[in-house]
N, C-alpha and C positions, 0 to 999 in steps of 0.2 A: 670742660667741652662740649659744646653742644650737638646732642645726636640728631641730623637730620632727620626730617621727615620721608620716609619712601612711602608714597602710594601704595595702596594695594593693588595687587595685579587683578587686573578681571577676572571675575568668577569667583573672589573670596568669599567666604563666608558672610554674611550678613549684607552684601550687595547684591541687588538685582541684576543680573544678566540684561542687559537691554538688548541685547542679540537674540535673545530668547523670546517668542511669545509669550504674550500675557492676555489672560484671561480678561474679555473687556469689560466684564461688571467687577470682579474682584479684583483684579489688578494683579492677578497671583500668576506667576509664571506657570505656562503650562507644558510639558514637553510635546515635541514633534509629534508622535505618535498619536497623543490624544487628540489635537486637532485635526489632523489628516482621519482619524476617525469619523469626526463631526460633518468636517467637509463631504466624505465619502457615503456619509446616511443623508446629507443635504440633498445631494447629486442623484442617490438613487430613489429618494422622496419623490423629484422632480420629474424623472423619468418614469416613474411608475405613474404619476398622474397626467403624462401626457400619454402614455400607452393606453391608460382608462379612456380618455377623451376621445383617443383614436379607435378604440373597441366600440365606445358608445354610439359613436358617428358611424361607424362601418354597420351596426347594428339598424340603426335610424333608416340609413339608406335603404338596407336589405329590404327593410318593411315596407317602406313607400313602394320600392318596386314590387313587392310582392303583391300589395295592395292595386297598383296600376295594372299591374297583370291580370290580376281577379277580375277587376272593372271592364278592361279590354273583352275578356272572354264573357263575361255576361253580355256585354254590349253586342259581341256577335252573334250570342246563342237569342239574343231578343232578336235582332234582325233576321236571322233564318227562322224563326217561329212566325214572325212576322210575314215574311216572305211565302212560306208555307200555307200559313192560313188563308193569303190573299189570293194564290193560286188554287187551292180548295174552293174559295168562295167563290171564284171566278169559273170554274169549270161548269158549273150548272145553276138552275133556279134554285131561288133561297127556299121555297116552297116542296111541300111534295106535289109532283108533278101529273102524278096516277089519276087523279080525281078530275071532273069537269072544271076547266077552268078558262080565263080572257090569258093570250100571250102578249104580252107586253114586250115592244121593241123602243127605247127611246132614241131619237136622233137630235141630238142637241148641239149647238155651237158650229162653227165652220165644219162645211163638209169636203174633208181634202186629205189627201193620204198622209197617215202619219197622224192623224188628229184621231179625238174618240170617235168622231162622227167619220170615218174613211169606211171606204166599203168591204175592206177586208174584215173590220168588227161587226159591221152591220149585216151584211150578209152570212157572217158567223151565226150569227144571234138569229137570224132569221130562219136558217135551216133548222135550228135546235126547236124552235116554235112549232116549225111547219110541223116536224117530224115525231113528235109529243103526240102522241094518243090522248092524252087528256085536254088538249089544248082546242077547245072549240073554235075559236075564231083568232087572227093575229090584229093587234092593234099598234099601229105607228103613231107614237107620241113625238108629234114635233114641234119644235122651238129654235127655228136655224135661220139666219138671213141667208143662205145659200152658201155656196163656194165652187168646186168642181164640177163642169159637165160631165168629165170623165168619169168620176166616181159617180155622180148622181145616175149617168147611164148605166153603169155597171148592178148597181142597186134596183134601178126600175126593172132592167131584165131579169133578174135573180127573181123580184117579187113574181112578176106573170110567170115564170118559168115554175117557181113553185106551188102557183096557185092552181096551175093545169095540173101539175103532178098530184098535190096531196087533197085538192079539191076542198079546200078551205077558204072563208072567207076573208079577206083583208081589210080593215078600216084604218083611215086615220084622222086624228085629233089633233087639232093645232091648238097650240098654247098663245104666246106672246105675235109667233110671227112666222110665216112659210113661204118664204118666199124665194123666187129664183131657181136654184139647183133643189132646194129643198120642195119646192111646188113639183119640180120635174120627179120626183121619187113620191110625191103624194097622189099624183094622178093615176099611179099605178094600182092604187087601192079602188075596191069596189065603191065606198062611200067618203066623203071626208067632212069631217063634224068640225065646226070652228065656235070660237066666241065671238060675240057680237064684234067686238072691239079688236080681234086680231087682224094682222096685215098679212095681205094674200094677196100672191100675184106676182108680179116685177117679171115677166117673160121676156126676158131680152139678154142679148149678149155684150160685153165690154171687155176692151183691154184698155189697160191704163200705163201710162208712163208719165217721163218729164223729158222735157229738150234743153239742153242748156247752152246750145251754139252761141245764142244773141250773147248772154252774159260771157261766155267763154271769147268771144272776140273783143268786148268791151276792156275784158282784164288783158288781153295781149295772152291769151293760153291757146297752145297749139296743139290739137290733138293729132296724135301719131298713132292710128290703128293700121294695122296692117292685117286682111284677110286673104283668102283662096278661095274665090267666088264672088261674083260682082254685088250677091245682095245679102253676102255673111253678118255682117253688121249693122242692118238695116233697122234695128231695136234698139242701139246704141245710141243713150240718151246725149250722146256729146257730139255727134256725127248727125248733119242735115238728114231728112227724109223726103224721098224724091216723089212725088206724085204717081208713080208705077208701084213705088212700094207701098206709099199709101191706101191704092186701088188693091192692090194683092192682100194684104191686111184685111178690106173690107170684104172683100168676096170669102175670105174664110170664116169672118163673123157671119155674111149672109148665112153662108152653109149650115154654120153650128146652130144658128137661130132657126132655121127652116127644121133642121131634126128636133129643136126642141118643141116648134110648134106642132109638127106630127104626132111629137110623143100628146102632148097635152090633148089635140083633138082626138085620138086614138084611146084614152084614158077618159074621157069626158064624154066622148059620142054625142048624143041627140041633145043631153042636158045643157051643154054649151051654148050659150046665147052670144054669137060671137060680134062684135062692133069693131070701128076701126080703131079702138083704144087697146082693143083684148091682150094682142101681142105687141103693144109700143113699148112695153118696159114699166110701162105705169102700173102700182099696186093700189091696193085696197081696202077697205076695212073689212071684216067677217060678214055683216050685213050685207053690202056692197056685192061681196062674193057670191053669197048665195043667189042675189036677183042675176047674177051673170052668168049665173051657172058653173061658176069656177068651187064654189062648194054645195053641198045637199042641203046641210041642217045645222042649226044651233046645239050643240052637246058636248060634255066634256066627257074625260076617261070613264069616271063612275057610272055615268047617263048610259055610255055606249057598252059597257059590260052589265050593267044591268037589264036596260031596255031591249038591246039590238041584241047583243051576244047572248043574252041569258046566263050568263056563268059569272057572278059577284065577284068571285074569286079570282085575283089578279095574279100573276106569276110574272116577274122579271126574268127575261133571258139575255136584257141588254149586256153585251160584251166590252169591259173596262179594262184600260190600262194598270197592269199589275205592278209592285214596288220596284221590282227587278227592270220592267221596261222602262220605268220613269229615271232610274236613276241612269241606266243606260244613254239615255236622252239628255239627263243633266251635264254627267260629265265625260264631254266630248264632241256626243254627236250633234247635240240640239245647237250649241255655239257655229258650227260650218252650218247646219242646215236654216237657222234665220239667217246669217248673213246673204247665202244663195237664195232665198226666199226674196229677201228683200230686193235682190238685182233681176230678178227674174221678172218678164213681162207675157206671162200666158195667159188665154182668154179664162175669166173666169164667170160664173153667172152670179149676180147678186143683185 
């Protein structure tokens, strides 16, 4: 009788248990505990690498942040050092002012409130120059096309007051130009020295602007301007100007022009050789200005200090804007200031 073959039960000796995990390389069966240990080790290795990367990234970020903070602190420190240095440099002349010297005050650029050639800065410089015992005379070094008659009038009045108080002579030296409001200031000096090619004069007043009424009519644009007062908006460029308003503005300009003429005559006195064109607003070369009595002699700053004042050492008393003032104007104030100035039509001497 044939004995039937009975298959061995799973897990019998000699047969691998397919349900048990096998080693991927050797094919041997590994107990579950060994495999779990390897998987656990691999997981721990990955977590460790991740933590190390996070730690290094945090350290790098902290290092960069620390460097940035140090840079910002150094930048502020440098800013304050420059600011203090500028304020100290502005507070007085660069040289020793106790010895005999020629005091210099520069007037350059447009003469206007808020500019470097403003009455505030120039008057402060003039007072410092006159009050210094070592200053033998004050020289105004002018290179300006003109500007505000109000600012020029303030400076002219202060020069004449300081001359009487301190009994010191004042001389004007013209570089490229000394026109309009700049000449208004120059005539307060005892003598005016020019280069033969300097531009001198322009004794007049103007009020400029634009009118767009014709263009607006062609474009079909309606101007809606409401005012309280019949003449409140007569300088508005988008509204028509009446003859009465034009006459009023001309009267005001003539009055300011008359003030300008009186200042020139008082400053130049009998040296002025008046002609019909003298106060017409024309300007002349330095050589012509001498012939007309608007200037006295050819000469530059060194010549006046050496030959006229007899004190070759020159000490600059000019006041200039410091760093803080420039920053204030740039960050905010100058934005509105420029827009307002562009729309204003105040009388200016140019």
